[in-house]
C-alpha positions as CSV (number, residue, x, y, z in Angstrom):
1,M,4.3,7.7,2.3
2,E,1.9,7.3,-0.6
3,K,-0.2,4.1,-0.6
4,K,-0.5,2.5,-4.0
5,N,-3.2,0.3,-5.2
6,T,-2.6,-3.2,-6.6
7,A,-2.4,-2.2,-10.3
8,E,0.2,0.5,-9.5
9,K,2.4,-1.9,-7.5
10,V,2.2,-4.5,-10.4
11,K,2.9,-1.8,-12.9
12,E,6.2,-0.9,-11.0
13,L,7.2,-4.5,-11.1
14,A,6.2,-5.1,-14.8
15,Q,7.7,-1.9,-16.2
16,P,11.4,-2.9,-16.1
17,L,10.6,-6.3,-17.5
18,C,8.7,-4.8,-20.4
19,E,11.5,-2.4,-21.2
20,E,14.0,-5.3,-21.1
21,L,11.7,-7.3,-23.7
22,G,11.2,-4.2,-25.9
23,L,7.5,-3.9,-24.9
24,F,5.3,-1.0,-24.0
25,L,3.3,-1.5,-20.8
26,W,-0.1,-0.1,-21.9
27,D,-2.2,-0.7,-18.7
28,V,-2.5,-3.0,-15.6
29,R,-6.0,-3.7,-14.2
30,F,-6.9,-5.7,-11.2
31,E,-10.5,-6.7,-11.7
32,K,-13.1,-9.0,-10.1
33,E,-15.3,-10.9,-12.6
34,G,-17.8,-13.1,-10.8
35,A,-16.0,-14.8,-7.9
36,T,-12.6,-14.6,-9.5
37,W,-9.9,-11.8,-9.5
38,Y,-8.0,-11.1,-12.7
39,L,-4.7,-9.4,-12.9
40,K,-4.7,-8.1,-16.5
41,V,-1.5,-6.8,-18.0
42,F,-1.8,-5.2,-21.4
43,I,1.4,-4.8,-23.5
44,D,2.1,-3.4,-27.0
45,K,5.1,-2.9,-29.4
46,D,5.8,-1.5,-32.8
47,G,4.1,-4.0,-35.2
48,G,1.8,-5.4,-32.5
49,V,2.3,-8.1,-29.9
50,G,1.9,-11.9,-30.5
51,M,1.6,-14.9,-28.3
52,D,5.4,-15.2,-28.0
53,D,5.6,-11.6,-26.5
54,C,2.8,-12.5,-24.0
55,E,4.6,-15.6,-23.0
56,A,8.0,-13.9,-22.8
57,L,6.5,-11.4,-20.2
58,T,4.2,-13.9,-18.3
59,R,6.9,-16.2,-17.1
60,P,9.3,-13.8,-15.5
61,L,6.4,-11.5,-14.2
62,S,4.7,-14.5,-12.7
63,S,8.0,-15.3,-10.8
64,L,8.5,-11.7,-9.8
65,L,4.9,-11.6,-8.5
66,D,5.4,-14.8,-6.5
67,D,8.6,-13.3,-4.9
68,A,7.2,-9.8,-4.2
69,D,3.8,-11.1,-3.1
70,P,1.9,-7.7,-3.7
71,I,-1.5,-9.3,-3.9
72,A,-3.1,-10.9,-0.9
73,Q,-5.9,-13.0,-2.5
74,S,-5.7,-15.5,-5.3
75,Y,-6.0,-14.2,-8.9
76,V,-5.6,-15.2,-12.5
77,L,-2.7,-13.5,-14.4
78,E,-3.5,-12.5,-17.9
79,V,-1.1,-10.8,-20.3
80,G,-2.3,-9.6,-23.7
81,S,-2.7,-6.8,-26.3
82,P,-4.9,-3.9,-25.5
83,G,-6.6,-4.5,-28.8
84,L,-7.4,-2.4,-31.8
85,G,-10.1,-0.3,-30.0
86,R,-7.9,0.3,-26.9
87,E,-8.9,3.0,-24.5
88,L,-6.7,6.0,-24.0
89,K,-6.6,7.1,-20.4
90,R,-3.1,8.3,-19.5
91,P,-0.7,10.9,-21.1
92,E,1.5,8.1,-22.4
93,H,-1.5,6.7,-24.2
94,F,-2.4,10.0,-25.9
95,E,1.4,10.5,-26.7
96,A,1.5,7.1,-28.4
97,C,-1.5,7.8,-30.5
98,I,-0.7,11.2,-31.9
99,N,-1.6,11.3,-35.6
100,D,-4.0,8.3,-35.1
101,I,-7.7,8.3,-35.6
102,I,-9.7,8.1,-32.3
103,K,-13.3,7.8,-31.2
104,I,-14.5,10.2,-28.5
105,K,-17.6,9.6,-26.6
106,L,-18.8,12.7,-24.6
107,I,-20.7,12.6,-21.3
108,R,-23.1,15.3,-22.6
109,P,-23.9,16.0,-26.3
110,R,-22.1,18.7,-28.3
111,D,-24.1,20.1,-31.2
112,G,-26.5,17.3,-30.7
113,R,-23.9,14.5,-30.8
114,K,-22.1,12.5,-28.2
115,E,-19.7,10.6,-30.5
116,F,-16.9,12.0,-32.7
117,I,-14.3,10.5,-34.9
118,A,-11.2,12.6,-35.0
119,G,-7.4,12.7,-35.8
120,L,-5.4,13.2,-32.6
121,D,-3.1,16.2,-33.1
122,G,-2.0,16.8,-29.6
123,Y,-3.0,17.0,-26.0
124,D,-2.3,18.6,-22.6
125,K,-3.5,17.8,-19.1
126,E,-6.9,19.3,-19.8
127,K,-7.6,19.1,-23.6
128,L,-7.4,16.9,-26.7
129,Y,-6.5,18.8,-29.9
130,C,-8.0,17.1,-32.9
131,H,-9.3,17.4,-36.3
132,L,-12.8,15.9,-37.0
133,T,-13.1,13.4,-39.7
134,D,-16.0,11.6,-41.5
135,E,-16.4,7.8,-41.6
136,E,-14.1,7.7,-44.8
137,G,-11.3,9.6,-42.9
138,N,-11.8,12.9,-44.7
139,V,-10.8,15.9,-42.6
140,L,-13.7,18.1,-41.7
141,E,-12.5,20.8,-39.2
142,P,-10.3,21.3,-36.1
143,A,-11.8,20.7,-32.7
144,E,-10.9,20.6,-29.1
145,F,-12.3,18.3,-26.4
146,I,-12.0,18.8,-22.6
147,I,-10.7,15.4,-21.3
148,K,-13.0,15.4,-18.2
149,E,-16.0,15.8,-20.4
150,C,-15.1,12.6,-22.3
151,A,-16.9,9.4,-21.2
152,S,-14.3,7.5,-23.2
153,V,-11.5,8.0,-25.7
154,K,-10.5,4.9,-27.8
155,L,-8.3,4.2,-30.7
156,Y,-10.7,4.0,-33.6
157,D,-11.5,0.5,-34.6
158,D,-12.8,0.6,-38.2
159,A,-15.5,-2.0,-38.4
160,D,-14.4,-2.6,-42.0
161,L,-10.8,-3.3,-41.1
162,F,-10.8,-7.0,-41.9
163,Q,-13.2,-7.0,-44.8
164,N,-12.1,-7.2,-48.4
């Protein structure tokens, strides 16, 4: 039998609750910060999530975690949005962000650059299929990136998003 880590166990418990509430379970992380362990559950939905969505998941998930007791040590449960600059790691992340603008950071430079802004056109288990853009969103050229050569892939968070 396959042994699951804490985040995978919690994801299995949280997924049905999220579906029931009309939420997309973006990610689950179990991380130690200083002396404290945090169970971070990131959710999303069309139009974005608010405090009411976080609270609607926190209460039943907390009860479910108390009953199932999948975590031996004490921890702090946090439910929130993955944010504007969310990291894309899993196939469902890439699927949800097709046609969005992403920021790709490479492990090693390509053509003297490590960072690219691109529109995500598609993906498979090995590659991202994109079109490069400039800072203003103008399409430059098609490009492919090998996923294992990427240090990170994030939804592009335009620094000017909230400025008038």
